[in-house]
C-alpha positions in Angstrom: 0.7 10.0 -9.7 4.0 9.8 -11.4 5.4 11.6 -14.4 8.3 10.5 -16.5 11.0 12.7 -14.9 12.5 10.1 -12.5 13.2 7.2 -14.8 11.7 7.8 -18.2 8.5 5.7 -17.9 5.3 6.7 -19.7 2.8 4.8 -17.6 1.0 6.3 -14.6 1.8 4.4 -11.4 1.2 5.5 -7.8 3.9 7.9 -6.6 4.7 7.3 -2.9 4.7 10.4 -0.7 8.4 10.3 0.2 10.3 13.6 0.4 13.8 13.4 -1.2 12.7 10.1 -2.8 11.4 9.0 -6.2 9.4 5.7 -5.8 6.6 4.5 -8.0 4.3 1.6 -7.3 2.3 -0.6 -9.7 0.1 -2.7 -7.4 -1.2 -5.0 -10.2 1.6 -5.1 -12.7 1.2 -8.8 -13.2 -2.2 -10.6 -13.0 -2.7 -12.9 -10.0 -2.7 -15.9 -12.3 0.6 -15.0 -14.0 2.2 -13.9 -10.7 1.4 -17.3 -9.1 2.8 -19.1 -12.0 6.0 -17.1 -11.9 6.3 -17.6 -8.1 6.0 -21.4 -8.4 8.5 -21.5 -11.2 11.0 -19.4 -9.4 10.8 -21.5 -6.2 11.4 -24.7 -8.2 14.0 -23.5 -10.7 16.5 -21.1 -9.0 19.6 -22.3 -7.2 18.5 -21.0 -3.8 21.0 -20.8 -0.9 21.3 -19.3 2.5 24.5 -17.2 2.5 26.6 -16.1 5.4 27.6 -12.5 6.0 29.8 -10.9 8.7 28.1 -8.6 11.2 30.4 -6.8 13.7 33.1 -9.3 12.8 30.9 -12.4 13.4 29.5 -14.8 10.8 25.7 -14.7 10.5 23.3 -16.7 8.3 21.1 -14.3 6.5 17.4 -14.8 7.4 16.2 -15.7 3.9 17.3 -17.6 0.8 18.7 -15.8 -2.1 20.0 -16.3 -5.6 22.1 -13.8 -7.6 21.9 -13.8 -11.4 23.3 -11.5 -14.1 25.8 -11.0 -16.9 29.1 -12.9 -16.3 31.0 -9.8 -15.1 28.4 -8.8 -12.5 30.1 -9.9 -9.3 28.3 -8.3 -6.4 29.6 -7.7 -2.9 28.1 -6.5 0.4 28.8 -7.2 4.1 31.9 -9.2 3.2 29.8 -11.5 1.0 31.0 -11.8 -2.6 28.5 -13.3 -5.1 29.3 -14.6 -8.5 26.3 -14.4 -10.8 24.4 -17.5 -11.9 23.3 -17.3 -15.6 20.1 -15.7 -16.6 17.2 -18.1 -16.8 14.6 -17.6 -19.6 12.0 -16.5 -17.1 14.3 -13.9 -15.4 15.4 -12.6 -18.9 11.7 -12.2 -19.9 10.9 -10.3 -16.7 14.0 -8.1 -17.1 13.0 -7.1 -20.7 9.5 -6.1 -19.4 11.1 -4.0 -16.7 13.5 -2.4 -19.1 10.7 -1.5 -21.5 8.7 0.2 -18.7 11.6 2.1 -17.1 13.7 2.9 -20.1 16.7 1.6 -18.1 19.0 -1.3 -18.8 19.5 -4.0 -16.1 22.4 -6.4 -16.0 21.7 -8.3 -12.8 18.9 -9.4 -10.4 18.9 -10.4 -6.8 16.2 -13.0 -5.9 15.1 -13.3 -2.2 12.9 -16.0 -0.9 11.2 -15.1 2.5 10.0 -18.6 3.6 7.8 -17.3 6.5 7.5 -14.4 8.9 10.8 -15.1 10.5 12.7 -14.4 7.3 13.5 -10.7 6.9 15.7 -8.0 5.3 17.2 -5.4 7.7 17.0 -1.7 6.9 19.7 -0.8 4.4 20.3 1.3 1.3 21.3 0.0 -2.1 24.1 2.6 -2.3 27.2 0.5 -3.1 29.6 2.4 -5.5 29.0 -0.1 -8.3 25.3 0.8 -8.4 26.0 4.5 -9.2 24.8 7.7 -7.5 21.2 7.5 -8.6 20.4 3.8 -9.3 17.1 2.7 -10.8 16.0 -0.5 -9.0 12.9 -2.5 -10.2 11.5 -4.6 -7.5 8.9 -7.4 -8.3 7.0 -9.1 -5.5 5.3 -12.6 -5.6 3.4 -14.2 -2.8 2.4 -13.0 0.7 2.2 -9.2 1.1 4.8 -8.1 3.6 5.2 -4.4 4.8 8.0 -2.7 2.9 9.4 0.0 5.2 11.2 3.2 4.2 13.2 5.2 6.8 14.6 8.6 6.0 18.3 8.6 6.9 18.3 12.2 8.4 14.8 12.7 9.9 14.0 9.1 10.8 10.5 9.5 9.2 9.0 6.1 8.2 6.6 5.0 5.5 5.3 1.5 5.2 3.6 -0.1 2.2 2.5 -3.8 1.9 3.7 -4.9 -1.5 1.0 -7.0 -3.2 1.3 -10.2 -5.2 2.4 -9.4 -8.7 3.3 -5.8 -7.9 6.2 -3.7 -9.1 8.0 -1.0 -7.1 10.5 1.3 -8.9 13.1 3.2 -6.7 15.0 5.9 -8.6 16.5 9.3 -8.3 18.1 10.0 -4.9 16.1 7.5 -3.0 19.0 5.4 -2.0 21.0 8.4 -0.9 18.2 9.5 1.5 16.3 6.4 2.5 16.9 3.0 4.1 14.4 0.2 3.3 13.7 -3.3 4.5 11.2 -6.1 5.4 10.8 -6.8 9.2 10.2 -10.1 10.9 6.7 -10.8 12.0 5.1 -13.2 14.6 2.1 -13.5 12.4 1.7 -16.6 10.3 2.4 -15.6 6.7 3.0 -17.5 3.5 6.1 -17.4 1.4 7.2 -14.3 -0.5 9.7 -14.0 -3.4 11.2 -10.7 -4.4 13.2 -9.8 -7.5 15.3 -6.6 -7.6 16.6 -5.8 -11.1 19.6 -3.4 -11.2 22.5 -2.2 -13.2 26.0 -2.5 -11.6 29.3 -1.3 -13.0 31.6 -4.3 -12.6 34.7 -2.0 -12.7 33.6 -0.4 -9.4 32.8 -3.6 -7.5 34.7 -3.7 -4.2 36.0 -7.3 -4.1 
């Protein structure tokens, strides 16, 4: 169980057993009814698109849909992809406020990812861009099908996998990004759609664009 030392929260989530990491999990942060309502609204209202990144110098369509939202100055860049923020929607703003109240952290941006089926995925990576700071707090909300969320220690290779439930909240803080990669693998199983929101704070003066 967690204490408040990692990111200032007072509730008692499940602390994941990750050495060198600080990750707390709330499996039922939103009720199933509210989570379903939010998922349906996000699918219908956000300006989803399938972006292209460069991998080993070659253009590649990312295997999911995404939508980047935030304050006007929050331009975000990774893998030679530069994303200008869409405005906050009322629903995203309301969820942001609730995450801020829980974590005691301010968020100025959110990345929405829509995994349409088992072939959509997110490769192992760390959210360690300079504009996120040395110990970023990232609040990750999941809606829809539970997909295994994998952590891999950068030095030891040790893995930990957790299926993130519908309506759950995962908070990554401390030195987690410095020591761990994380991602969502493809699966041959037939799975329903999943939407994930990752709220974060970025320093626009450090964005590498």
